[in-house]
MIMI-11099 format. One record per residue (C-alpha): residue in three letters; x, z negated, y; residue number from 0. Coordinates in Angstrom, 2 decimals, decimal comma. Layout:
N
 residu    east      up   north num
    ala       X       Z       Y NUM
...
This chain:
238
 residu    east      up   north num
    unk   99,41  146,33 -219,73   0
    unk   98,44  148,09 -216,54   1
    unk   97,98  145,69 -213,61   2
    unk   94,50  145,51 -212,26   3
    unk   94,09  147,33 -208,98   4
    unk   93,33  144,74 -206,33   5
    unk   92,19  147,15 -203,63   6
    unk   89,72  148,96 -205,86   7
    unk   87,61  145,99 -206,85   8
    unk   83,87  146,46 -206,52   9
    unk   81,49  144,48 -204,26  10
    unk   81,62  140,72 -204,60  11
    unk   79,08  139,18 -206,95  12
    unk   75,98  137,49 -205,60  13
    unk   75,97  139,38 -202,32  14
    unk   78,95  137,47 -200,96  15
    unk   81,01  139,40 -198,41  16
    unk   84,18  141,01 -199,68  17
    unk   87,38  139,23 -198,66  18
    unk   89,45  140,86 -195,96  19
    unk   92,26  143,05 -197,33  20
    unk   95,63  141,39 -197,56  21
    unk   98,14  142,28 -194,89  22
    unk  101,38  143,94 -195,87  23
    unk  103,29  140,81 -194,96  24
    unk  101,08  138,62 -197,16  25
    unk  101,49  141,00 -200,09  26
    unk  105,27  140,98 -199,62  27
    unk  105,31  137,18 -199,53  28
    unk  103,26  136,91 -202,71  29
    unk  105,26  139,57 -204,53  30
    unk  108,46  137,71 -203,67  31
    unk  106,79  134,56 -205,01  32
    unk  106,33  136,19 -208,39  33
    unk  103,00  138,07 -208,13  34
    unk  104,65  141,41 -208,90  35
    unk  101,41  143,26 -209,83  36
    unk  100,31  142,97 -206,20  37
    unk  102,97  145,57 -205,37  38
    unk  100,42  148,12 -206,59  39
    unk   98,48  147,50 -203,39  40
    unk  101,47  148,57 -201,33  41
    unk  101,90  151,76 -203,33  42
    unk   98,23  152,75 -203,15  43
    unk   98,15  151,94 -199,46  44
    unk  101,13  154,15 -198,54  45
    unk  101,33  156,80 -201,27  46
    unk   99,87  159,54 -199,06  47
    unk  101,99  158,81 -196,00  48
    unk  105,25  158,52 -197,90  49
    unk  104,62  161,59 -200,03  50
    unk  104,02  163,71 -196,94  51
    unk  107,15  162,38 -195,27  52
    unk  109,25  163,09 -198,36  53
    unk  107,59  166,47 -198,93  54
    unk  108,59  167,48 -195,40  55
    unk  112,21  167,16 -196,52  56
    unk  112,00  168,55 -200,05  57
    unk  110,48  171,91 -201,03  58
    unk  109,13  170,83 -204,40  59
    unk  106,13  168,58 -205,14  60
    unk  107,57  167,24 -208,39  61
    unk  110,90  166,36 -206,83  62
    unk  109,08  164,70 -203,94  63
    unk  107,14  162,56 -206,43  64
    unk  110,38  161,60 -208,17  65
    unk  111,96  160,60 -204,87  66
    unk  108,85  158,66 -203,88  67
    unk  109,09  156,68 -207,11  68
    unk  112,75  155,90 -206,46  69
    unk  111,92  154,84 -202,89  70
    unk  109,32  152,35 -204,11  71
    unk  111,77  150,91 -206,63  72
    unk  114,49  150,64 -203,99  73
    unk  112,07  148,97 -201,55  74
    unk  111,02  146,49 -204,24  75
    unk  114,63  145,67 -205,06  76
    unk  115,35  144,97 -201,38  77
    unk  112,03  143,38 -200,51  78
    unk  113,69  140,10 -199,58  79
    unk  115,67  141,96 -196,92  80
    unk  112,55  142,88 -194,97  81
    unk  112,90  140,83 -191,80  82
    unk  109,78  141,89 -189,94  83
    unk  111,61  143,32 -186,93  84
    unk  109,62  146,52 -187,48  85
    unk  106,30  146,85 -189,28  86
    unk  106,49  146,92 -193,05  87
    unk  105,04  150,44 -193,12  88
    unk  107,85  151,62 -190,83  89
    unk  110,48  149,91 -192,98  90
    unk  109,01  151,51 -196,11  91
    unk  108,79  154,97 -194,53  92
    unk  112,43  154,80 -193,46  93
    unk  113,48  154,00 -197,03  94
    unk  111,51  156,98 -198,36  95
    unk  113,05  159,33 -195,77  96
    unk  116,57  158,08 -196,46  97
    unk  116,01  158,48 -200,21  98
    unk  114,86  162,07 -199,72  99
    unk  117,87  162,86 -197,52 100
    unk  120,21  161,30 -200,09 101
    unk  118,65  163,37 -202,88 102
    unk  119,12  166,54 -200,89 103
    unk  122,74  165,70 -200,05 104
    unk  123,49  165,11 -203,72 105
    unk  122,03  168,51 -204,49 106
    unk  119,92  167,01 -207,22 107
    unk  117,77  169,37 -209,22 108
    unk  114,42  168,43 -210,64 109
    unk  112,55  170,60 -213,11 110
    unk  108,97  171,16 -212,03 111
    unk  106,42  170,28 -214,67 112
    unk  103,20  172,28 -214,89 113
    unk  100,33  170,71 -213,02 114
    unk   97,54  170,09 -215,54 115
    unk   95,09  168,85 -212,97 116
    unk   93,77  171,20 -210,33 117
    unk   91,63  169,75 -207,58 118
    unk   88,13  171,23 -207,40 119
    unk   87,45  173,49 -204,45 120
    unk   85,09  171,65 -202,08 121
    unk   81,75  173,27 -201,32 122
    unk   80,82  173,36 -197,66 123
    unk   77,98  171,05 -196,76 124
    unk   74,87  172,92 -195,73 125
    unk   76,01  176,18 -197,26 126
    unk   73,94  177,12 -200,29 127
    unk   76,02  180,15 -201,12 128
    unk   78,29  179,53 -204,08 129
    unk   81,96  180,08 -203,50 130
    unk   83,12  183,32 -205,02 131
    unk   86,55  184,04 -206,51 132
    unk   87,29  185,93 -203,30 133
    unk   86,48  182,79 -201,28 134
    unk   88,83  180,72 -203,41 135
    unk   91,57  183,33 -203,09 136
    unk   91,19  183,46 -199,31 137
    unk   91,32  179,66 -199,09 138
    unk   94,42  179,59 -201,28 139
    unk   96,13  182,26 -199,17 140
    unk   95,38  180,32 -196,00 141
    unk   96,91  177,17 -197,49 142
    unk   99,97  179,16 -198,46 143
    unk  100,29  180,49 -194,92 144
    unk  100,02  176,98 -193,49 145
    unk  102,49  175,51 -195,97 146
    unk  104,96  178,37 -195,50 147
    unk  104,77  178,11 -191,72 148
    unk  105,26  174,35 -191,86 149
    unk  108,27  174,63 -194,17 150
    unk  109,88  177,12 -191,79 151
    unk  109,93  174,56 -188,98 152
    unk  113,26  172,84 -188,33 153
    unk  113,42  169,62 -190,30 154
    unk  113,44  167,33 -187,26 155
    unk  110,27  168,97 -185,93 156
    unk  108,57  169,10 -189,32 157
    unk  108,99  165,37 -189,89 158
    unk  107,52  164,48 -186,51 159
    unk  104,60  166,84 -187,05 160
    unk  103,82  165,44 -190,52 161
    unk  103,87  161,81 -189,41 162
    unk  102,19  162,32 -186,04 163
    unk   99,60  165,02 -186,69 164
    unk   98,98  164,94 -190,44 165
    unk   99,30  161,20 -191,09 166
    unk   97,93  160,23 -187,70 167
    unk  100,65  157,76 -186,73 168
    unk  100,96  156,90 -183,07 169
    unk  103,85  158,27 -181,05 170
    unk  105,46  154,82 -181,07 171
    unk  105,07  154,42 -184,85 172
    unk  106,52  157,87 -185,46 173
    unk  109,47  157,10 -183,22 174
    unk  110,11  153,85 -185,08 175
    unk  109,95  155,54 -188,49 176
    unk  112,48  158,17 -187,47 177
    unk  114,56  155,82 -185,30 178
    unk  114,31  158,08 -182,24 179
    unk  112,96  157,52 -178,74 180
    unk  109,32  157,95 -177,79 181
    unk  110,31  160,67 -175,32 182
    unk  112,22  162,54 -178,02 183
    unk  109,22  162,23 -180,34 184
    unk  106,95  163,81 -177,73 185
    unk  109,37  166,68 -177,13 186
    unk  109,72  167,39 -180,84 187
    unk  105,98  167,29 -181,38 188
    unk  105,39  169,73 -178,52 189
    unk  107,99  172,13 -179,91 190
    unk  106,60  171,79 -183,45 191
    unk  103,08  172,64 -182,29 192
    unk  104,25  175,67 -180,34 193
    unk  106,44  177,05 -183,14 194
    unk  103,83  176,39 -185,80 195
    unk  101,11  178,15 -183,84 196
    unk  103,35  181,17 -183,25 197
    unk  104,28  181,40 -186,93 198
    unk  100,67  181,06 -188,09 199
    unk   99,47  183,60 -185,55 200
    unk  101,99  186,15 -186,80 201
    unk  101,14  185,60 -190,46 202
    unk   97,40  185,55 -189,89 203
    unk   97,67  188,81 -188,03 204
    unk   99,21  190,37 -191,13 205
    unk   96,54  188,89 -193,38 206
    unk   93,67  189,88 -191,10 207
    unk   94,77  193,49 -191,26 208
    unk   94,27  193,29 -195,02 209
    unk   90,63  192,22 -194,68 210
    unk   87,78  194,60 -195,49 211
    unk   90,04  197,46 -196,40 212
    unk   88,12  200,64 -197,04 213
    unk   89,99  203,11 -199,18 214
    unk   90,18  204,59 -202,63 215
    unk   86,95  204,85 -204,59 216
    unk   84,91  203,20 -201,84 217
    unk   86,10  205,74 -199,31 218
    unk   85,46  208,65 -201,69 219
    unk   81,98  207,39 -202,49 220
    unk   80,85  207,14 -198,89 221
    unk   82,34  210,52 -197,99 222
    unk   80,51  212,13 -200,88 223
    unk   77,21  210,50 -199,99 224
    unk   77,39  211,46 -196,33 225
    unk   78,39  215,03 -197,09 226
    unk   75,51  215,27 -199,51 227
    unk   73,14  214,35 -196,71 228
    unk   74,53  216,44 -193,87 229
    unk   75,81  219,57 -195,56 230
    unk   72,98  221,84 -196,52 231
    unk   73,11  222,93 -200,13 232
    unk   74,38  226,41 -200,69 233
    unk   71,67  228,95 -201,24 234
    unk   71,94  230,91 -204,42 235
    unk   73,21  234,42 -203,92 236
    unk   70,56  237,17 -203,97 237
């Protein structure tokens, strides 16, 4: 039986205010006391952050999901060892990162399964024009450029960028998760931004040159039309 999601409950009945969300520490205490289903709250709370951290170390979405699952299991098995010296989110992120590094060292291979669910392309608010297949293709190409540029960053820079810029952690939180100094975190973030911008600029320049190409049948058609208008027709021979 699937445990009921605690964090997705609807509004309280009778207009009563909703209770404040449980803290990580309270959830940990209650899980250790036997309320195992509450662990779902932890997973839903940190799925996005941990996936991005793991994905920064592994080039495959499916393998990253597998590692994320193992990280949650490992964290659950060692939950009693959480001492509170760092925040629980930091402790959990470190476990996920270490699990990803261990997987990569082992050279594990994970077969990618086909993704049966594709997220719908969002429609811009205030824009009545329907997205065309060309729009979707351009958006997909841009995502590929961003992902490719990010994956080309050195690992140490990529991790800092993902946690700091994508997940929005503070500099101090990022430093704690990676067990490096705040100063080192700032340096890595600065280098990551500079390298990423340079890589994206180069790739976008290549893509921009592909925009609005005018050749082939389109070129022939315009040439023929203009010539028809400016070249006087030949007079029939007398």
